[in-house]
matplotlib code that plots the C-alpha trace (Angstrom):
import matplotlib.pyplot as plt

x = [-54.9, -54.0, -54.8, -52.1, -49.0, -46.8, -48.4, -48.2, -45.8, -42.4, -41.3, -38.0, -39.5, -40.1, -37.4, -35.2, -34.9, -33.1, -30.6, -26.9, -26.0, -24.5, -27.5, -30.0, -28.1, -27.9, -31.7, -32.1, -29.7, -31.5, -34.8, -33.2, -31.9, -35.3, -36.8, -34.4, -35.5, -39.0, -37.7, -36.8, -40.4, -41.2, -38.5, -41.0, -43.1, -40.0, -38.9, -42.3, -42.2, -38.7, -39.9, -42.9, -40.7, -38.2, -41.0, -42.4, -39.1, -38.1, -41.3, -40.6, -42.8, -42.2, -41.5, -43.0, -42.6, -45.2, -45.2, -45.5, -43.3, -40.6, -42.0, -41.8, -38.2, -37.3, -39.0, -37.1, -33.8, -34.2, -35.7, -33.1, -30.2, -31.6, -30.1, -26.6, -26.4, -28.3, -28.5, -32.3, -33.4, -35.2, -38.2, -38.8, -38.9, -41.2, -41.4, -44.7, -43.8, -46.5, -45.7, -43.2, -39.7, -40.6, -41.5, -38.0, -36.6, -39.4, -41.6, -45.3, -47.6, -50.9, -50.0, -50.3, -54.0, -54.8, -56.5, -56.5, -52.7, -52.5, -54.7, -52.7, -49.4, -50.6, -51.9, -48.6, -46.5, -47.8, -48.3, -50.3, -51.3, -48.4, -46.4, -45.5, -45.8, -44.3, -46.5, -45.1, -46.9, -45.8, -49.4, -50.8, -53.5, -51.9, -54.6, -52.1, -50.6, -54.0, -55.5, -52.6, -52.8, -56.5, -55.9, -53.0, -55.2, -57.9, -55.4, -54.0, -50.7, -49.2, -49.5, -46.8, -47.7, -45.2, -46.7, -45.7, -49.2, -50.8, -54.3, -53.9, -55.7, -52.7, -51.8, -55.4, -55.3, -52.1, -51.5, -48.3, -48.5, -45.1, -45.7, -42.8, -44.3, -41.9, -44.4, -44.0, -41.2, -38.9, -39.8, -43.6, -45.0, -41.7, -41.8, -38.7, -36.9, -37.7, -40.5, -38.4, -35.3, -37.1, -38.6, -35.2, -33.6, -36.6, -36.3, -32.5, -33.1, -35.9, -34.0, -30.8, -32.8, -34.5, -31.2, -30.0, -33.1, -32.5, -28.9, -27.5, -25.5, -22.7, -20.7, -21.6, -20.5, -22.9, -22.4, -25.0, -23.8, -23.7, -20.2, -21.0, -18.3, -14.6, -15.4, -17.8, -15.5, -12.7, -15.2, -16.3, -12.7, -12.1, -15.3, -14.2, -10.7, -12.1, -14.5, -12.4, -9.2, -7.3, -5.3, -6.7, -5.1, -7.0, -10.2, -10.0, -9.3, -12.3, -14.5, -13.3, -14.6, -18.0, -18.6, -18.4, -20.9, -19.5, -21.1, -19.9, -16.5, -16.1, -16.8, -14.3, -11.7, -12.3, -11.6, -14.8, -15.1, -17.6, -20.0, -19.6, -20.1, -23.3, -24.6, -23.9, -25.7, -28.6, -28.9, -28.7, -31.2, -28.5, -27.3, -23.6, -23.1, -24.7, -22.9, -19.5, -20.3, -21.3, -18.1, -16.0, -17.8, -17.3, -13.6, -13.3, -15.1, -12.9, -9.8, -10.9, -11.7, -8.2]
y = [-11.1, -12.7, -16.1, -15.9, -18.0, -15.0, -13.1, -15.9, -16.1, -17.8, -20.2, -18.4, -15.0, -15.2, -13.6, -12.7, -9.2, -10.4, -12.8, -12.2, -10.9, -14.1, -16.2, -13.7, -13.7, -17.4, -17.6, -15.2, -17.1, -20.4, -18.8, -17.6, -21.1, -22.6, -20.1, -21.3, -24.9, -23.9, -23.2, -26.8, -28.1, -25.2, -26.2, -27.8, -24.6, -22.4, -24.4, -24.1, -20.3, -20.0, -21.8, -19.6, -16.5, -17.7, -18.5, -15.0, -13.3, -15.6, -14.8, -11.0, -10.4, -9.2, -10.6, -8.3, -8.2, -6.9, -6.3, -4.0, -3.4, -6.0, -8.4, -5.5, -4.9, -8.5, -8.3, -5.0, -6.5, -9.4, -7.5, -4.7, -7.3, -8.9, -6.2, -6.4, -10.1, -11.4, -8.5, -8.3, -4.7, -3.0, -2.2, -6.0, -6.4, -3.8, -3.7, -2.7, -1.5, 0.0, 3.7, 3.9, 5.3, 7.7, 4.8, 3.5, 6.3, 6.2, 3.1, 4.1, 1.5, 2.8, 2.4, -1.4, -1.0, 1.3, -0.6, 2.5, 2.7, -0.9, -0.4, 2.6, 0.8, -2.2, 0.0, 1.9, -1.3, -2.1, -5.8, -8.0, -11.6, -14.0, -12.1, -13.5, -11.6, -12.6, -11.3, -11.4, -11.0, -12.6, -12.8, -13.7, -11.1, -7.7, -5.7, -4.0, -7.3, -9.1, -6.5, -6.7, -10.5, -10.3, -7.8, -9.9, -13.0, -11.0, -9.8, -13.3, -13.1, -16.1, -15.2, -16.6, -16.0, -16.1, -16.2, -17.5, -18.5, -21.7, -21.4, -17.6, -15.6, -14.9, -18.6, -19.3, -16.5, -17.8, -20.1, -21.1, -20.8, -20.8, -21.5, -20.6, -21.7, -19.8, -19.5, -17.1, -14.6, -14.2, -10.6, -11.0, -10.1, -8.8, -10.5, -8.7, -11.5, -15.2, -14.6, -12.1, -14.3, -17.2, -15.0, -13.6, -17.0, -18.3, -15.4, -15.8, -19.4, -18.6, -15.8, -17.9, -20.9, -18.5, -17.2, -20.7, -21.5, -18.4, -19.4, -16.6, -18.9, -21.2, -23.3, -20.9, -17.9, -15.0, -14.9, -12.2, -9.6, -6.0, -4.7, -1.1, -0.5, -1.4, -4.4, -5.9, -5.2, -7.2, -9.9, -10.2, -10.6, -13.3, -15.1, -15.1, -16.3, -19.0, -20.5, -20.1, -21.2, -18.2, -15.6, -12.2, -10.3, -12.5, -12.2, -8.4, -8.3, -10.4, -8.2, -5.1, -6.6, -7.3, -4.1, -6.1, -8.9, -11.9, -14.8, -13.5, -12.8, -16.3, -17.7, -15.3, -16.1, -19.8, -19.2, -18.0, -15.0, -12.3, -13.6, -17.2, -16.3, -14.5, -17.3, -20.0, -17.9, -17.3, -21.1, -21.9, -19.2, -17.4, -20.4, -20.5, -24.3, -25.4, -22.5, -23.6, -27.3, -26.2, -24.2, -27.2, -29.5, -27.0, -26.7, -30.5, -30.9, -28.2, -30.0, -33.3, -31.8, -30.3]
z = [14.1, 17.5, 15.9, 13.3, 14.1, 13.2, 16.1, 18.7, 21.5, 20.8, 23.5, 23.8, 24.2, 27.9, 29.9, 26.9, 28.1, 31.2, 29.5, 29.2, 25.7, 24.5, 25.5, 24.0, 20.7, 20.7, 21.0, 18.2, 15.9, 16.7, 15.7, 12.4, 11.7, 12.4, 10.0, 7.3, 7.7, 6.6, 3.1, 2.3, 2.1, -0.3, -2.8, -5.3, -5.3, -5.6, -8.6, -10.2, -9.6, -11.1, -14.2, -14.6, -14.2, -16.7, -19.2, -18.9, -19.4, -22.3, -24.0, -23.8, -20.8, -17.3, -13.8, -11.1, -7.4, -4.9, -1.2, 1.8, 4.8, 5.5, 2.9, 0.4, 1.3, 0.7, -2.7, -3.5, -2.4, -4.8, -7.7, -7.8, -8.1, -11.3, -13.7, -12.4, -11.8, -14.8, -17.2, -17.1, -17.8, -14.9, -17.0, -17.3, -13.5, -12.0, -8.2, -6.6, -3.1, -0.8, -0.4, -3.2, -2.9, -0.1, 2.2, 1.9, 4.0, 6.5, 6.7, 6.5, 8.0, 6.7, 3.0, 3.2, 4.0, 0.9, -1.9, -4.1, -3.9, -4.8, -7.9, -9.0, -8.6, -10.6, -13.4, -13.6, -13.7, -17.3, -16.6, -18.9, -19.6, -19.6, -17.1, -13.6, -10.3, -7.0, -4.2, -0.6, 2.7, 6.0, 7.3, 3.9, 4.4, 3.8, 1.8, -0.5, -1.6, -1.7, -4.0, -6.4, -6.4, -7.3, -10.1, -11.5, -11.6, -13.5, -16.0, -16.7, -14.9, -13.1, -9.4, -7.0, -3.4, -0.6, 2.9, 6.3, 7.5, 6.2, 4.7, 4.4, 1.8, -0.4, -0.7, -1.7, -4.3, -5.9, -8.8, -7.2, -3.3, -1.5, 2.2, 4.5, 7.9, 10.2, 13.1, 16.1, 16.3, 19.3, 19.3, 19.1, 15.7, 14.3, 10.9, 9.7, 11.6, 10.9, 8.3, 6.3, 6.5, 5.0, 2.3, 1.3, 1.1, -1.0, -3.3, -3.6, -4.7, -7.1, -8.9, -9.3, -10.6, -13.0, -14.1, -14.7, -16.8, -18.9, -19.6, -17.5, -15.1, -16.3, -13.9, -11.2, -13.2, -13.8, -17.6, -18.4, -15.8, -16.7, -15.9, -15.0, -12.5, -12.0, -9.7, -12.2, -15.1, -13.4, -12.5, -16.2, -17.2, -14.6, -15.8, -19.4, -18.4, -16.1, -18.7, -21.8, -20.1, -21.5, -19.6, -18.3, -21.2, -23.7, -21.7, -21.6, -25.3, -26.0, -23.8, -25.6, -28.9, -27.4, -25.5, -22.2, -23.2, -21.3, -23.2, -26.6, -25.1, -23.8, -27.2, -28.9, -26.3, -27.0, -30.7, -32.4, -34.6, -33.6, -36.2, -35.2, -31.5, -32.3, -34.4, -31.8, -29.1, -31.3, -32.0, -28.3, -27.3, -25.3, -23.3, -23.1, -22.5, -25.8, -27.7, -26.4, -27.3, -30.8, -31.2, -30.0, -32.5, -35.3, -34.5, -34.4, -37.8, -39.4, -38.0, -39.5, -42.9, -43.1]

ax = plt.figure().add_subplot(projection="3d")
ax.plot(x, y, z, "-o")
ax.set_aspect("equal")
plt.show()
């Protein structure tokens, strides 16, 4: 364990306890910024992983997350946002977190070493061939995550491994290895810091790219969001207005006709009937851009014929 880069001494660790607050915080921020820089070399692997995830979901399969401790929390934070941001049902994005819900209130270290727990969590997730799983471990050797990665490979899933140590077991197990080589932590071994920061940013990028590939992002708008509270209902109206070029009243009227479905409402606000909107989205496999283009072309052709 002492040989892992994540357990080594950071050059700015020495004497940090005696520094003035501003200087100590400056060192900590510098370490976070250095951690972020390790994400850029991983962009090709992140793009590959996003494509695999989108392909699984498009085919009716699942995108799963797995991890323990801080890495598990990063996985959880990303996975839980997919429903609200992109309208992906939670049963399509299972999250395997060592220790389950009870470990969220009090982190239990021993659960990450329990292979039996990993096996049970994998079975209960209902995963199968064609699905994709994102497995996260700062050290790349956490037993819980490693067992799940092995089981996933055996079942025909695409395994994406995120680790912060080069040559680690998890990266070797993965079809798509994502190395985030953050190195030592300013607080020795505290991978909730640089390692977790890099993991969270990489997951943010992956899930947004996946959303784009699924047609759930248009001009930076989250066009497949689920508006289940007042804030999101207002956001949905602003999205419909922004894309269609209509006012908020027209946007809200369109949303009332679609039960809050943003993509369909955009097309209705732009002049489509409900049936036309549904047909255009079906033809474009749910992507708003091509559906809008088809609606514009249809309108032009009708104008010419008249």
